[in-house]
MDTraj code that builds the backbone (N, CA, C; nanometers):
import mdtraj as md
import numpy as np

residues = "MET SER GLU ALA VAL ARG ALA GLU LEU THR GLU LEU GLU LYS GLN SER LEU ASN GLU ILE PRO HIS PRO SER LEU PRO GLU GLY SER SER LEU TYR GLY SER THR LYS VAL PHE PRO ASP TYR LYS ALA GLU ASN GLY GLU ALA TYR PHE THR LEU ILE HIS GLY ILE ALA HIS GLU SER SER VAL SER PHE VAL ALA ILE LEU GLN ALA THR ARG ALA LEU ARG LYS GLY PHE GLU SER ALA ILE TYR PHE TYR GLY PRO GLY ALA LEU ASN CYS LEU ALA THR ARG GLY TYR PRO THR THR GLY ASN ALA ALA PHE PRO GLY GLU LEU ASN ILE ASN ASN GLN LEU LYS THR PHE ILE ALA GLU GLY GLY LYS VAL TYR CYS CYS ARG PHE GLY LEU SER LEU HIS GLY ALA ARG GLU GLU ASP LEU ILE GLU GLY VAL ILE PRO THR HIS PRO LEU ASP VAL GLN ASP ALA LEU ILE HIS TYR ALA ARG LYS GLY ALA ILE ILE ASN SER VAL PHE GLN ILE".split()
xyz = np.array([
    [-2.0466, 2.0139, 1.9609],
    [-2.0832, 1.9448, 2.0834],
    [-2.2188, 1.9988, 2.1272],
    [-2.3085, 1.9088, 2.1647],
    [-2.4423, 1.9521, 2.2043],
    [-2.4379, 2.0226, 2.3394],
    [-2.5376, 2.1047, 2.3626],
    [-2.5456, 2.1785, 2.4900],
    [-2.5622, 2.0827, 2.6078],
    [-2.6344, 1.9711, 2.5881],
    [-2.6535, 1.8742, 2.6965],
    [-2.5192, 1.8130, 2.7371],
    [-2.4373, 1.7781, 2.6400],
    [-2.3058, 1.7210, 2.6698],
    [-2.2174, 1.8263, 2.7339],
    [-2.2203, 1.9500, 2.6819],
    [-2.1392, 2.0587, 2.7364],
    [-2.1779, 2.0878, 2.8816],
    [-2.3055, 2.0743, 2.9155],
    [-2.3520, 2.1011, 3.0518],
    [-2.2946, 1.9991, 3.1509],
    [-2.2621, 1.8781, 3.1049],
    [-2.2086, 1.7747, 3.1929],
    [-2.0593, 1.7901, 3.2177],
    [-1.9940, 1.8816, 3.1511],
    [-1.8501, 1.9008, 3.1674],
    [-1.8204, 1.9828, 3.2917],
    [-1.7063, 1.9568, 3.3516],
    [-1.6634, 2.0378, 3.4655],
    [-1.6177, 2.1742, 3.4138],
    [-1.6013, 2.2697, 3.5026],
    [-1.5552, 2.4038, 3.4634],
    [-1.4164, 2.3977, 3.4006],
    [-1.3270, 2.3130, 3.4541],
    [-1.1929, 2.3010, 3.3961],
    [-1.1962, 2.2366, 3.2580],
    [-1.2859, 2.1393, 3.2383],
    [-1.3000, 2.0789, 3.1060],
    [-1.3502, 2.1821, 3.0045],
    [-1.4496, 2.2637, 3.0449],
    [-1.5013, 2.3696, 2.9572],
    [-1.3915, 2.4706, 2.9267],
    [-1.3139, 2.5079, 3.0293],
    [-1.2043, 2.6032, 3.0100],
    [-1.1023, 2.5492, 2.9098],
    [-1.0692, 2.4221, 2.9248],
    [-0.9725, 2.3604, 2.8345],
    [-1.0243, 2.3583, 2.6902],
    [-1.1516, 2.3237, 2.6723],
    [-1.2114, 2.3210, 2.5385],
    [-1.2141, 2.4593, 2.4746],
    [-1.2341, 2.5639, 2.5538],
    [-1.2497, 2.6986, 2.5012],
    [-1.1183, 2.7743, 2.4828],
    [-1.0060, 2.7186, 2.5262],
    [-0.8776, 2.7885, 2.5148],
    [-0.8390, 2.8147, 2.3693],
    [-0.8619, 2.7196, 2.2846],
    [-0.8295, 2.7321, 2.1428],
    [-0.9590, 2.7101, 2.0643],
    [-0.9967, 2.8055, 1.9792],
    [-1.1217, 2.7888, 1.9036],
    [-1.1128, 2.6698, 1.8079],
    [-1.2233, 2.5984, 1.7938],
    [-1.2307, 2.4832, 1.7037],
    [-1.3453, 2.5024, 1.6067],
    [-1.3301, 2.4722, 1.4829],
    [-1.2008, 2.4412, 1.4230],
    [-1.1189, 2.5688, 1.4081],
    [-0.9887, 2.5538, 1.4165],
    [-0.9019, 2.6704, 1.4054],
    [-0.8999, 2.7237, 1.2625],
    [-0.9210, 2.6368, 1.1657],
    [-0.9330, 2.6766, 1.0257],
    [-1.0580, 2.6108, 0.9680],
    [-1.1294, 2.6814, 0.8840],
    [-1.2463, 2.6174, 0.8229],
    [-1.2055, 2.5039, 0.7302],
    [-1.2943, 2.4079, 0.7116],
    [-1.2676, 2.2952, 0.6234],
    [-1.2317, 2.3464, 0.4847],
    [-1.1309, 2.2847, 0.4252],
    [-1.0851, 2.3239, 0.2931],
    [-0.9701, 2.4231, 0.2949],
    [-0.9290, 2.4662, 0.4141],
    [-0.8165, 2.5596, 0.4248],
    [-0.6865, 2.4873, 0.3903],
    [-0.5987, 2.5544, 0.3164],
    [-0.4690, 2.4957, 0.2827],
    [-0.3791, 2.4946, 0.4046],
    [-0.3207, 2.3802, 0.4316],
    [-0.2259, 2.3670, 0.5413],
    [-0.0825, 2.3644, 0.4911],
    [-0.0647, 2.3260, 0.3657],
    [0.0683, 2.3092, 0.3099],
    [0.0711, 2.3654, 0.1685],
    [0.1883, 2.4065, 0.1256],
    [0.2060, 2.4545, -0.0106],
    [0.1929, 2.3418, -0.1098],
    [0.1846, 2.3749, -0.2384],
    [0.1654, 2.2720, -0.3408],
    [0.2737, 2.2740, -0.4482],
    [0.3839, 2.3438, -0.4226],
    [0.4902, 2.3512, -0.5214],
    [0.5606, 2.2171, -0.5339],
    [0.5631, 2.1621, -0.6563],
    [0.6345, 2.0376, -0.6840],
    [0.7756, 2.0759, -0.7244],
    [0.8751, 2.0251, -0.6543],
    [1.0138, 2.0649, -0.6728],
    [1.0792, 1.9958, -0.7922],
    [1.0490, 1.8686, -0.8130],
    [1.1116, 1.7924, -0.9204],
    [1.0177, 1.7832, -1.0405],
    [1.0733, 1.7648, -1.1606],
    [0.9891, 1.7486, -1.2800],
    [0.9005, 1.6248, -1.2670],
    [0.7894, 1.6253, -1.3365],
    [0.6995, 1.5101, -1.3385],
    [0.7489, 1.4155, -1.4474],
    [0.8453, 1.3314, -1.4116],
    [0.9092, 1.2419, -1.5080],
    [0.8116, 1.1385, -1.5617],
    [0.8284, 1.1055, -1.6879],
    [0.7571, 0.9960, -1.7530],
    [0.8625, 0.8948, -1.7962],
    [0.8204, 0.7719, -1.8131],
    [0.9145, 0.6679, -1.8551],
    [0.9637, 0.6945, -1.9958],
    [1.0894, 0.6666, -2.0153],
    [1.1455, 0.6658, -2.1499],
    [1.1349, 0.5234, -2.2011],
    [1.1486, 0.5071, -2.3301],
    [1.1303, 0.3772, -2.3928],
    [1.2078, 0.2662, -2.3205],
    [1.1361, 0.1625, -2.2765],
    [1.1984, 0.0448, -2.2178],
    [1.2324, 0.0543, -2.0700],
    [1.1995, 0.1658, -2.0043],
    [1.2346, 0.1786, -1.8624],
    [1.1403, 0.0951, -1.7750],
    [1.1959, 0.0455, -1.6649],
    [1.1203, -0.0406, -1.5745],
    [1.1318, 0.0097, -1.4312],
    [1.0320, -0.0268, -1.3512],
    [1.0261, 0.0082, -1.2093],
    [0.9912, -0.1205, -1.1355],
    [1.0748, -0.1615, -1.0422],
    [1.0569, -0.2893, -0.9731],
    [1.0494, -0.2645, -0.8230],
    [0.9477, -0.3206, -0.7595],
    [0.9264, -0.3036, -0.6159],
    [0.9319, -0.4382, -0.5461],
    [1.0130, -0.4466, -0.4408],
    [1.0166, -0.5640, -0.3527],
    [0.9467, -0.5259, -0.2227],
    [0.8543, -0.6102, -0.1758],
    [0.7812, -0.5796, -0.0517],
    [0.7925, -0.6970, 0.0442],
    [0.8401, -0.6662, 0.1647],
    [0.8562, -0.7636, 0.2716],
    [0.7774, -0.7184, 0.3954],
    [0.6710, -0.6442, 0.3755],
    [0.5924, -0.5921, 0.4877],
    [0.4528, -0.6491, 0.4894],
    [0.3971, -0.6577, 0.6077],
    [0.2643, -0.7162, 0.6275],
    [0.1584, -0.6064, 0.6234],
    [0.0463, -0.6366, 0.5600],
    [-0.0654, -0.5427, 0.5547],
    [-0.1055, -0.5006, 0.6960],
    [-0.1275, -0.3736, 0.7138],
    [-0.1780, -0.3123, 0.8375],
    [-0.0780, -0.3076, 0.9519],
    [0.0434, -0.3551, 0.9322],
    [0.1451, -0.3402, 1.0351],
    [0.2085, -0.2021, 1.0252],
    [0.2013, -0.1442, 0.9081],
    [0.2430, -0.0061, 0.8840],
    [0.1916, 0.0303, 0.7461],
    [0.2147, 0.1533, 0.7063],
    [0.1692, 0.1949, 0.5733],
    [0.2708, 0.1613, 0.4652],
    [0.3843, 0.1024, 0.5018],
    [0.4942, 0.0798, 0.4086],
    [0.4504, 0.0008, 0.2852],
    [0.3829, -0.1097, 0.3030],
    [0.3425, -0.1936, 0.1897],
    [0.2449, -0.1196, 0.0989],
    [0.1466, -0.0546, 0.1581],
    [0.0451, 0.0151, 0.0785],
    [0.1065, 0.1291, -0.0018],
    [0.1927, 0.2079, 0.0610],
    [0.2571, 0.3184, -0.0096],
    [0.3443, 0.2667, -0.1235],
    [0.4133, 0.1555, -0.1028],
    [0.4961, 0.0978, -0.2095],
    [0.4093, 0.0554, -0.3284],
    [0.2911, 0.0026, -0.3026],
    [0.1995, -0.0363, -0.4102],
    [0.1500, 0.0890, -0.4837],
    [0.1197, 0.1934, -0.4092],
    [0.0777, 0.3186, -0.4720],
    [0.1883, 0.3756, -0.5607],
    [0.3135, 0.3677, -0.5136],
    [0.4258, 0.4170, -0.5941],
    [0.4431, 0.3341, -0.7212],
    [0.4302, 0.2038, -0.7095],
    [0.4419, 0.1170, -0.8271],
    [0.3301, 0.1466, -0.9269],
    [0.2106, 0.1761, -0.8761],
    [0.0977, 0.2112, -0.9625],
    [0.1249, 0.3431, -1.0332],
    [0.1792, 0.4387, -0.9608],
    [0.2104, 0.5689, -1.0220],
    [0.3166, 0.5510, -1.1309],
    [0.4170, 0.4682, -1.1048],
    [0.5205, 0.4421, -1.2057],
    [0.4581, 0.3783, -1.3300],
    [0.3669, 0.2858, -1.3095],
    [0.2973, 0.2208, -1.4206],
    [0.2229, 0.3257, -1.5037],
    [0.1562, 0.4156, -1.4373],
    [0.0803, 0.5203, -1.5065],
    [0.1703, 0.6221, -1.5755],
    [0.2967, 0.6291, -1.5350],
    [0.3942, 0.7167, -1.6001],
    [0.4579, 0.6475, -1.7208],
    [0.4186, 0.5231, -1.7460],
    [0.4675, 0.4512, -1.8626],
    [0.5772, 0.3495, -1.8355],
    [0.6161, 0.3312, -1.7093],
    [0.7190, 0.2326, -1.6765],
    [0.6601, 0.0920, -1.6816],
    [0.7401, -0.0040, -1.7252],
    [0.7057, -0.1439, -1.7046],
    [0.7180, -0.1615, -1.5533],
    [0.6100, -0.1920, -1.4867],
    [0.6121, -0.1922, -1.3401],
    [0.5718, -0.3291, -1.2859],
    [0.6518, -0.3775, -1.1911],
    [0.6254, -0.5077, -1.1293],
    [0.6491, -0.4978, -0.9789],
    [0.5722, -0.5766, -0.9050],
    [0.5855, -0.5835, -0.7590],
    [0.6115, -0.7289, -0.7224],
    [0.7053, -0.7506, -0.6318],
    [0.7386, -0.8858, -0.5871],
    [0.7215, -0.8910, -0.4353],
    [0.6287, -0.9723, -0.3884],
    [0.6039, -0.9908, -0.2459],
    [0.6757, -1.1171, -0.1990],
    [0.7482, -1.1068, -0.0900],
    [0.8184, -1.2237, -0.0371],
    [0.8161, -1.2188, 0.1154],
    [0.8540, -1.3305, 0.1774],
    [0.8471, -1.3393, 0.3236],
    [0.7051, -1.3088, 0.3699],
    [0.6907, -1.2367, 0.4821],
    [0.5566, -1.2061, 0.5314],
    [0.4789, -1.1156, 0.4364],
    [0.5498, -1.0496, 0.3436],
    [0.4818, -0.9656, 0.2448],
    [0.3859, -1.0444, 0.1575],
    [0.4091, -1.1757, 0.1451],
    [0.3215, -1.2603, 0.0632],
    [0.1766, -1.2534, 0.1103],
    [0.1552, -1.2255, 0.2374],
    [0.0192, -1.2195, 0.2912],
    [-0.0630, -1.1077, 0.2282],
    [0.0031, -1.0068, 0.1722],
    [-0.0677, -0.8970, 0.1068],
    [-0.1443, -0.9431, -0.0166],
    [-0.1057, -1.0558, -0.0720],
    [-0.1617, -1.1031, -0.1992],
    [-0.2835, -1.1934, -0.1830],
    [-0.3307, -1.2106, -0.0623],
    [-0.4386, -1.3058, -0.0385],
    [-0.5765, -1.2479, -0.0693],
    [-0.6516, -1.3183, -0.1517],
    [-0.7895, -1.2807, -0.1811],
    [-0.8812, -1.3206, -0.0663],
    [-0.8297, -1.4008, 0.0263],
    [-0.9108, -1.4542, 0.1363],
    [-0.9119, -1.3615, 0.2579],
    [-0.8624, -1.2386, 0.2421],
    [-0.8643, -1.1447, 0.3544],
    [-1.0043, -1.0855, 0.3688],
    [-1.0378, -1.0420, 0.4884],
    [-1.1667, -0.9801, 0.5168],
    [-1.2263, -1.0357, 0.6441],
    [-1.3316, -0.9704, 0.6908],
    [-1.4020, -1.0166, 0.8105],
    [-1.5417, -0.9565, 0.8101],
    [-1.6420, -1.0308, 0.8377],
    [-1.6462, -1.1689, 0.8846],
    [-1.6378, -1.2703, 0.7712],
    [-1.6429, -1.2224, 0.6484],
    [-1.6274, -1.3118, 0.5343],
    [-1.5237, -1.2516, 0.4391],
    [-1.4713, -1.3314, 0.3510],
    [-1.3719, -1.2807, 0.2562],
    [-1.4330, -1.1684, 0.1736],
    [-1.3518, -1.0665, 0.1494],
    [-1.3965, -0.9537, 0.0686],
    [-1.4742, -0.8476, 0.1424],
    [-1.5051, -0.8707, 0.2684],
    [-1.5751, -0.7704, 0.3489],
    [-1.4765, -0.7032, 0.4430],
    [-1.4827, -0.5725, 0.4495],
    [-1.3914, -0.4968, 0.5342],
    [-1.4542, -0.4756, 0.6712],
    [-1.3844, -0.5202, 0.7741],
    [-1.4326, -0.5014, 0.9113],
    [-1.4131, -0.3570, 0.9563],
    [-1.3203, -0.2861, 0.8908],
    [-1.2965, -0.1448, 0.9214],
    [-1.2566, -0.0758, 0.7921],
    [-1.2815, 0.0529, 0.7801],
    [-1.2459, 0.1233, 0.6563],
    [-1.0969, 0.1094, 0.6266],
    [-1.0660, 0.0677, 0.5060],
    [-0.9272, 0.0535, 0.4648],
    [-0.8706, -0.0855, 0.4811],
    [-0.9439, -0.1771, 0.5400],
    [-0.8901, -0.3119, 0.5617],
    [-0.8476, -0.3780, 0.4308],
    [-0.9194, -0.3499, 0.3242],
    [-0.8905, -0.4140, 0.1962],
    [-0.8263, -0.3183, 0.0960],
    [-0.7677, -0.2087, 0.1433],
    [-0.7010, -0.1135, 0.0540],
    [-0.5968, -0.1829, -0.0332],
    [-0.5155, -0.2675, 0.0288],
    [-0.4091, -0.3340, -0.0465],
    [-0.4687, -0.4258, -0.1520],
    [-0.5689, -0.5058, -0.1161],
    [-0.6328, -0.5946, -0.2128],
    [-0.6855, -0.5144, -0.3319],
    [-0.7572, -0.4069, -0.3019],
    [-0.8173, -0.3266, -0.4081],
    [-0.7113, -0.2615, -0.4958],
    [-0.6034, -0.2123, -0.4351],
    [-0.4991, -0.1472, -0.5140],
    [-0.4229, -0.2481, -0.6000],
    [-0.4019, -0.3692, -0.5479],
    [-0.3366, -0.4722, -0.6286],
    [-0.4234, -0.5106, -0.7484],
    [-0.5539, -0.5189, -0.7283],
    [-0.6443, -0.5500, -0.8398],
    [-0.6366, -0.4400, -0.9457],
    [-0.6321, -0.3151, -0.9022],
    [-0.6189, -0.2018, -0.9946],
    [-0.4869, -0.2094, -1.0691],
    [-0.3788, -0.2357, -0.9960],
    [-0.2450, -0.2439, -1.0546],
    [-0.2396, -0.3510, -1.1633],
    [-0.2941, -0.4676, -1.1337],
    [-0.2960, -0.5783, -1.2299],
    [-0.3839, -0.5421, -1.3499],
    [-0.5011, -0.4854, -1.3245],
    [-0.5937, -0.4483, -1.4324],
    [-0.5326, -0.3452, -1.5270],
    [-0.4437, -0.2616, -1.4744],
    [-0.3809, -0.1579, -1.5560],
    [-0.2523, -0.2061, -1.6235],
    [-0.2170, -0.3337, -1.6051],
    [-0.1032, -0.3911, -1.6762],
    [0.0202, -0.4176, -1.5930],
    [0.0141, -0.3947, -1.4622],
    [0.1275, -0.4258, -1.3755],
    [0.1351, -0.5749, -1.3473],
    [0.2561, -0.6225, -1.3169],
    [0.2753, -0.7633, -1.2802],
    [0.3000, -0.7726, -1.1310],
    [0.2345, -0.8696, -1.0678],
    [0.2518, -0.8945, -0.9254],
    [0.2997, -1.0377, -0.9085],
    [0.4122, -1.0522, -0.8400],
    [0.4698, -1.1832, -0.8099],
    [0.4579, -1.2078, -0.6601],
    [0.4412, -1.3334, -0.6235],
    [0.4298, -1.3697, -0.4825],
    [0.5070, -1.4992, -0.4566],
    [0.5954, -1.4947, -0.3592],
    [0.6798, -1.6087, -0.3260],
    [0.5982, -1.7201, -0.2592],
    [0.6070, -1.8371, -0.3171],
    [0.5359, -1.9532, -0.2617],
    [0.5856, -1.9877, -0.1213],
    [0.7152, -1.9715, -0.0979],
    [0.7688, -2.0015, 0.0350],
    [0.7144, -1.9029, 0.1378],
    [0.7047, -1.7751, 0.0991],
    [0.6454, -1.6752, 0.1880],
    [0.5029, -1.7121, 0.2252],
    [0.4277, -1.7630, 0.1285],
    [0.2919, -1.8090, 0.1572],
    [0.2942, -1.9245, 0.2567],
    [0.3826, -2.0214, 0.2308],
    [0.3857, -2.1430, 0.3131],
    [0.4244, -2.1137, 0.4576],
    [0.5079, -2.0126, 0.4779],
    [0.5497, -1.9781, 0.6147],
    [0.4325, -1.9384, 0.7033],
    [0.3257, -1.8940, 0.6404],
    [0.2110, -1.8440, 0.7156],
    [0.0854, -1.9282, 0.6928],
    [0.1027, -2.0446, 0.6328],
    [-0.0103, -2.1353, 0.6130],
    [-0.1057, -2.0908, 0.5035],
    [-0.0624, -1.9971, 0.4190],
    [-0.1479, -1.9515, 0.3093],
    [-0.1284, -2.0433, 0.1890],
    [-0.2318, -2.0531, 0.1095],
    [-0.2284, -2.1431, -0.0050],
    [-0.2233, -2.0646, -0.1360],
    [-0.1642, -2.1259, -0.2351],
    [-0.1536, -2.0626, -0.3663],
    [-0.2905, -2.0289, -0.4252],
    [-0.3880, -2.1160, -0.4013],
    [-0.5224, -2.0908, -0.4544],
    [-0.5931, -1.9747, -0.3848],
    [-0.5342, -1.9220, -0.2780],
    [-0.5910, -1.8078, -0.2063],
    [-0.5440, -1.6735, -0.2611],
    [-0.4577, -1.6765, -0.3634],
    [-0.4035, -1.5528, -0.4185],
    [-0.5092, -1.4725, -0.4945],
    [-0.4931, -1.3413, -0.4933],
    [-0.5756, -1.2527, -0.5745],
    [-0.5569, -1.2936, -0.7206],
    [-0.6636, -1.2934, -0.7969],
    [-0.6561, -1.3320, -0.9376],
    [-0.5542, -1.2450, -1.0107],
    [-0.4653, -1.3105, -1.0831],
    [-0.3636, -1.2399, -1.1604],
    [-0.2286, -1.2329, -1.0923],
    [-0.2205, -1.2655, -0.9619],
    [-0.0922, -1.2688, -0.8920],
    [-0.0172, -1.3943, -0.9363],
    [0.1077, -1.3771, -0.9722],
    [0.1886, -1.4865, -1.0260],
    [0.2710, -1.5501, -0.9142],
    [0.2437, -1.6784, -0.8793],
    [0.3232, -1.7453, -0.7759],
    [0.4636, -1.7761, -0.8281],
    [0.5620, -1.7633, -0.7385],
    [0.7018, -1.7825, -0.7795],
    [0.7764, -1.8751, -0.6835],
    [0.8819, -1.9324, -0.7354],
    [0.9701, -2.0200, -0.6597],
    [1.0513, -1.9346, -0.5613],
    [1.0874, -1.9868, -0.4454],
    [1.1671, -1.9091, -0.3496],
    [1.2980, -1.8550, -0.4068],
    [1.3608, -1.9281, -0.4969],
    [1.4866, -1.8815, -0.5549],
    [1.4662, -1.7683, -0.6563],
    [1.3414, -1.7425, -0.6937],
    [1.3131, -1.6362, -0.7886],
    [1.3306, -1.4964, -0.7297],
    [1.3267, -1.4821, -0.5990],
    [1.3407, -1.3483, -0.5390],
    [1.4710, -1.2838, -0.5861],
    [1.5814, -1.3535, -0.5703],
    [1.7105, -1.2981, -0.6094],
    [1.7205, -1.2825, -0.7610],
    [1.6728, -1.3813, -0.8350],
    [1.6834, -1.3736, -0.9800],
    [1.5934, -1.2647, -1.0388],
    [1.4800, -1.2398, -0.9769],
    [1.3948, -1.1288, -1.0223],
    [1.4671, -0.9959, -1.0019],
    [1.5339, -0.9828, -0.8894],
    [1.6103, -0.8615, -0.8613],
    [1.7223, -0.8433, -0.9645],
    [1.7937, -0.9521, -0.9942],
    [1.8989, -0.9469, -1.0963],
    [1.8386, -0.9119, -1.2330],
    [1.7262, -0.9747, -1.2656],
    [1.6591, -0.9503, -1.3940],
    [1.6277, -0.8014, -1.4115],
    [1.5648, -0.7418, -1.3112],
    [1.5261, -0.6011, -1.3225],
    [1.6458, -0.5074, -1.3111],
    [1.7462, -0.5448, -1.2332],
    [1.8682, -0.4622, -1.2252],
    [1.9385, -0.4601, -1.3605],
    [1.9447, -0.5732, -1.4276],
    [2.0096, -0.5797, -1.5590],
    [1.9321, -0.5010, -1.6641],
    [1.8017, -0.4860, -1.6423],
    [1.7208, -0.4036, -1.7325],
    [1.7400, -0.2551, -1.7024],
    [1.8105, -0.2261, -1.5923],
    [1.8294, -0.0868, -1.5532],
    [1.7098, -0.0289, -1.4801],
    [1.6296, -0.1153, -1.4199],
    [1.5082, -0.0700, -1.3513],
    [1.5401, 0.0161, -1.2302],
    [1.4489, 0.1049, -1.2006],
    [1.4496, 0.1745, -1.0722],
    [1.3968, 0.0699, -0.9739],
    [1.4699, 0.0476, -0.8656],
    [1.4309, -0.0570, -0.7708],
    [1.3953, 0.0061, -0.6369],
    [1.2741, -0.0223, -0.5924],
    [1.2237, 0.0245, -0.4639],
    [1.2045, -0.0996, -0.3766],
    [1.2817, -0.1097, -0.2694],
    [1.2711, -0.2252, -0.1819],
    [1.2274, -0.1795, -0.0431],
    [1.1142, -0.2297, 0.0022],
    [1.0652, -0.1938, 0.1354],
    [1.0666, -0.3194, 0.2226],
    [1.1175, -0.3032, 0.3411],
    [1.1371, -0.4149, 0.4333],
    [1.0853, -0.3748, 0.5703],
    [1.0043, -0.4570, 0.6274],
    [0.9494, -0.4293, 0.7591],
    [0.9480, -0.5575, 0.8397],
    [0.9926, -0.5478, 0.9635],
    [0.9863, -0.6661, 1.0491],
    [0.8982, -0.6393, 1.1682],
])
top = md.Topology()
chain = top.add_chain()
for i, resn in enumerate(residues, 1):
    res = top.add_residue(resn, chain, resSeq=i)
    for name in ("N", "CA", "C"):
        top.add_atom(name, md.element.get_by_symbol(name[0]), res)
traj = md.Trajectory(xyz[None], top)
């Protein structure tokens, strides 16, 4: 804080600022341990990881974290697929951004778009329910390249398909 700004503070404001030294730890200080408790599992032959997402981008971190987990599973060798349905379908839109598509109005606005592009480029499959799109006025042609549009009845059958394969199933739901 500059001396000019500090001079404009009241005595109580200065007292409050000086009660605890800042920063309390220098940058780069460890705050948490790094011991990994579980083994770093890799996929065995034919294993699959299936993610269902019913959350809207930026309403919480749930959708983004689920995409990151699916990407990590893919990198561990799992056949990995993500299925967006309901309001989750909005995560698949290439038309997101402000003031124009593809431009981020704030840092992280397009995290989901970028991570989905990475996931697809690395061999993951992304499905998006056409009915979920229609509920919000989104169009199939607005999907990120490589996202596979699906019939509304495919949500349940995709779940059955991956369950029968013995997939690890991660389902995130947000309203």
